[in-house]
VOROLUM-759005 format. One line per 5 residues: for each residue x, y, z of N, C-alpha, C. Coordinates in Angstrom, 3 decimals. Layout:
VOROLUM-759005
X/Y/Z/X/Y/Z/X/Y/Z ~ ...
This chain:
VOROLUM-759005
-10.796/-16.719/-3.615/-9.405/-15.599/-3.864/-9.259/-15.467/-5.178 ~ -8.813/-14.318/-5.650/-9.034/-13.516/-7.074/-7.431/-12.912/-7.076 ~ -6.451/-12.753/-7.737/-5.415/-12.293/-7.629/-4.976/-11.597/-9.288 ~ -4.458/-10.297/-9.077/-4.009/-9.983/-10.504/-2.934/-8.910/-10.494 ~ -2.275/-8.723/-11.716/-0.865/-7.841/-11.578/-1.107/-6.515/-11.898
-1.365/-5.358/-11.151/-1.629/-4.357/-11.376/-0.871/-3.079/-11.205 ~ -1.423/-1.856/-11.307/-0.819/-0.443/-11.009/-1.705/0.474/-10.515 ~ -1.034/0.859/-8.891/-2.359/1.592/-8.389/-1.433/2.935/-8.339 ~ -2.172/4.226/-8.389/-1.649/5.515/-8.126/-2.578/5.990/-7.034 ~ -1.669/6.448/-5.814/-2.658/6.982/-4.543/-1.835/7.568/-3.541
-2.287/7.789/-2.214/-0.930/8.471/-1.259/-0.770/7.099/-0.662 ~ 0.174/6.898/0.377/0.600/5.883/1.240/0.237/6.821/2.748 ~ -0.437/5.605/3.699/-1.081/6.055/4.982/-0.606/4.805/5.823 ~ -1.006/5.415/6.997/-0.656/4.118/7.917/-2.313/3.575/8.113 ~ -1.897/1.960/8.318/-3.135/1.365/8.780/-3.215/0.375/9.685
-2.108/0.178/10.698/-2.215/-0.648/11.489/-0.901/0.084/12.514 ~ -1.421/0.179/13.967/-0.736/0.545/14.988/-0.510/-0.629/15.828 ~ 0.775/-0.585/16.691/0.975/-1.261/17.804/0.269/-0.659/18.927 ~ 0.400/-1.092/20.542/0.042/-0.292/21.716/0.520/0.568/21.446 ~ 1.773/0.995/21.466/2.693/2.314/21.484/2.399/3.097/20.324
1.458/3.101/19.661/1.571/3.918/18.614/2.281/3.732/17.162 ~ 3.227/2.981/17.184/4.143/2.528/16.402/3.421/1.940/15.063 ~ 4.037/2.311/13.840/3.176/2.214/12.606/3.200/0.205/12.311 ~ 2.769/-0.709/12.009/3.174/-1.925/12.154/3.102/-2.017/10.526 ~ 1.976/-1.510/9.717/1.097/-1.790/8.455/0.972/-0.041/7.695
1.184/-1.007/6.467/0.343/0.517/5.633/-0.098/-0.046/4.670 ~ -1.007/1.372/3.747/-1.520/1.075/2.941/-1.899/2.362/1.863 ~ -2.317/1.845/0.680/-2.377/3.251/-0.058/-3.612/3.328/-0.304 ~ -4.220/4.479/-0.326/-5.453/4.751/-0.828/-5.695/5.523/-2.130 ~ -6.357/5.177/-2.949/-6.313/5.708/-4.353/-7.438/6.937/-4.753
-7.421/7.493/-5.397/-8.117/8.911/-5.766/-9.554/8.755/-5.511 ~ -9.626/7.270/-5.925/-11.001/7.275/-5.790/-11.607/6.595/-4.451 ~ -10.738/6.769/-3.322/-11.161/6.102/-1.892/-11.126/4.840/-2.032 ~ -10.331/4.208/-2.997/-10.128/2.519/-2.438/-8.974/2.385/-1.830 ~ -8.795/1.508/-1.098/-7.778/1.336/0.006/-7.394/-0.353/-0.288
-6.023/-0.312/-0.352/-5.441/-1.393/-0.881/-4.464/-1.194/0.594 ~ -4.324/-2.414/1.416/-3.220/-3.226/2.260/-1.915/-3.687/1.925 ~ -0.653/-3.111/2.177/0.628/-3.542/1.289/1.050/-4.412/2.192 ~ 1.162/-5.567/1.417/2.104/-6.542/2.337/3.224/-6.273/2.639 ~ 3.467/-7.023/3.624/5.050/-6.978/4.406/6.164/-7.924/3.519
6.743/-6.656/2.599/8.195/-7.185/2.338/9.117/-5.874/2.248 ~ 10.208/-6.179/1.404/11.277/-4.724/1.902/10.692/-3.777/0.984 ~ 9.948/-4.005/0.025/9.386/-2.522/-0.582/8.223/-2.038/0.185 ~ 7.518/-2.604/0.825/6.563/-2.007/2.092/7.684/-1.311/3.123 ~ 8.601/-1.560/3.522/9.591/-1.052/4.624/10.009/0.500/3.898
10.236/0.434/2.525/10.785/1.326/2.145/9.914/2.540/1.798 ~ 8.596/1.736/1.430/7.312/2.715/1.205/6.848/3.565/2.498 ~ 7.217/2.830/3.876/7.036/3.370/5.130/7.305/4.925/5.027 ~ 8.760/5.440/4.859/9.658/6.424/4.974/8.730/7.665/3.975 ~ 7.939/7.122/3.120/6.808/7.958/2.333/5.729/8.442/2.668
5.442/8.290/4.006/3.673/8.145/3.960/3.151/9.571/3.842 ~ 2.196/9.925/3.587/1.503/10.961/3.091/1.721/11.298/1.643 ~ 2.746/10.743/1.045/3.115/10.943/-0.241/2.150/10.453/-1.360 ~ 2.653/10.945/-2.522/1.901/10.296/-4.175/2.825/9.404/-4.486 ~ 2.336/8.113/-4.714/3.082/7.055/-5.327/2.338/6.273/-6.415
3.344/5.851/-7.126/2.470/4.498/-8.129/3.108/3.406/-7.600 ~ 1.900/2.762/-7.397/2.992/0.941/-6.849/2.645/0.048/-8.125 ~ 3.376/-0.980/-8.146/2.662/-2.189/-9.132/3.388/-3.041/-8.144 ~ 2.341/-4.421/-8.415/2.406/-5.619/-8.021/1.339/-6.444/-8.020 ~ 1.154/-7.707/-7.512/0.307/-8.394/-7.158/-0.938/-8.266/-6.243
-2.013/-7.942/-6.337/-2.933/-7.668/-6.206/-3.702/-9.232/-5.862 ~ -4.452/-9.229/-4.304/-5.041/-10.451/-3.759/-6.347/-9.940/-3.148 ~ -7.271/-10.381/-3.489/-8.816/-10.250/-2.918/-9.288/-11.264/-2.149 ~ -9.877/-10.858/-0.732/-10.693/-11.953/0.247/-11.624/-10.892/0.341 ~ -12.951/-11.002/-0.121/-14.124/-10.241/0.348/-13.851/-9.020/-0.178
-14.095/-8.027/0.698/-13.815/-6.557/0.560/-12.198/-6.154/0.780 ~ -11.561/-7.278/1.444/-9.946/-6.635/1.990/-9.415/-6.930/0.488 ~ -8.534/-5.699/0.017/-7.621/-5.877/-0.995/-6.365/-5.794/-0.378 ~ -5.305/-6.660/-1.073/-3.764/-6.614/-0.392/-3.391/-6.301/-1.523 ~ -1.991/-6.019/-1.600/-1.051/-5.804/-2.356/0.430/-6.021/-2.736
1.062/-6.987/-2.994/2.431/-7.475/-2.943/3.304/-6.603/-3.907 ~ 3.608/-5.148/-3.301/4.514/-4.459/-3.822/6.035/-5.034/-4.455 ~ 5.929/-4.746/-5.958/7.253/-5.465/-6.520/7.914/-4.195/-7.446 ~ 7.311/-2.898/-7.167/7.953/-1.506/-7.858/7.120/-0.701/-7.301 ~ 7.883/0.495/-6.981/7.229/1.737/-6.657/7.992/3.333/-7.347
7.174/4.111/-7.574/7.466/5.453/-8.163/7.107/6.346/-7.168 ~ 7.827/7.365/-6.451/7.477/8.323/-5.701/7.148/9.471/-6.213 ~ 6.106/10.821/-6.480/5.634/11.326/-7.139/6.042/12.640/-6.264 ~ 7.007/13.610/-6.886/6.743/15.048/-6.426/5.840/16.169/-6.442 ~ 4.923/16.131/-5.446/3.892/16.810/-5.619/3.818/17.738/-4.183
C-alpha cells in the first residue's frame, strides 16, 4: 500500500449507490480521466453538494492495486 499527500483537480461524480438509487459514495475524475474515490469523512459529505462541479481537493492518497482513494483534508470549488 502506497500513500502520499497531494492536490487533485477534477469533477466530482457519484460513484456508489444503494438499491433505491441514493448516492452512497463519490469520486473525483481528473481531466486526464483518472478516478480517485473519496473517503467518507466530513469533507466528503460537503462535496456531495457539488456533484458535476470542478474542484481542487487536497488530501492523503492511498493506492491498493488499481484502486485510488483520497482522504480529503481541504477543497476549493471553482466557478465554471
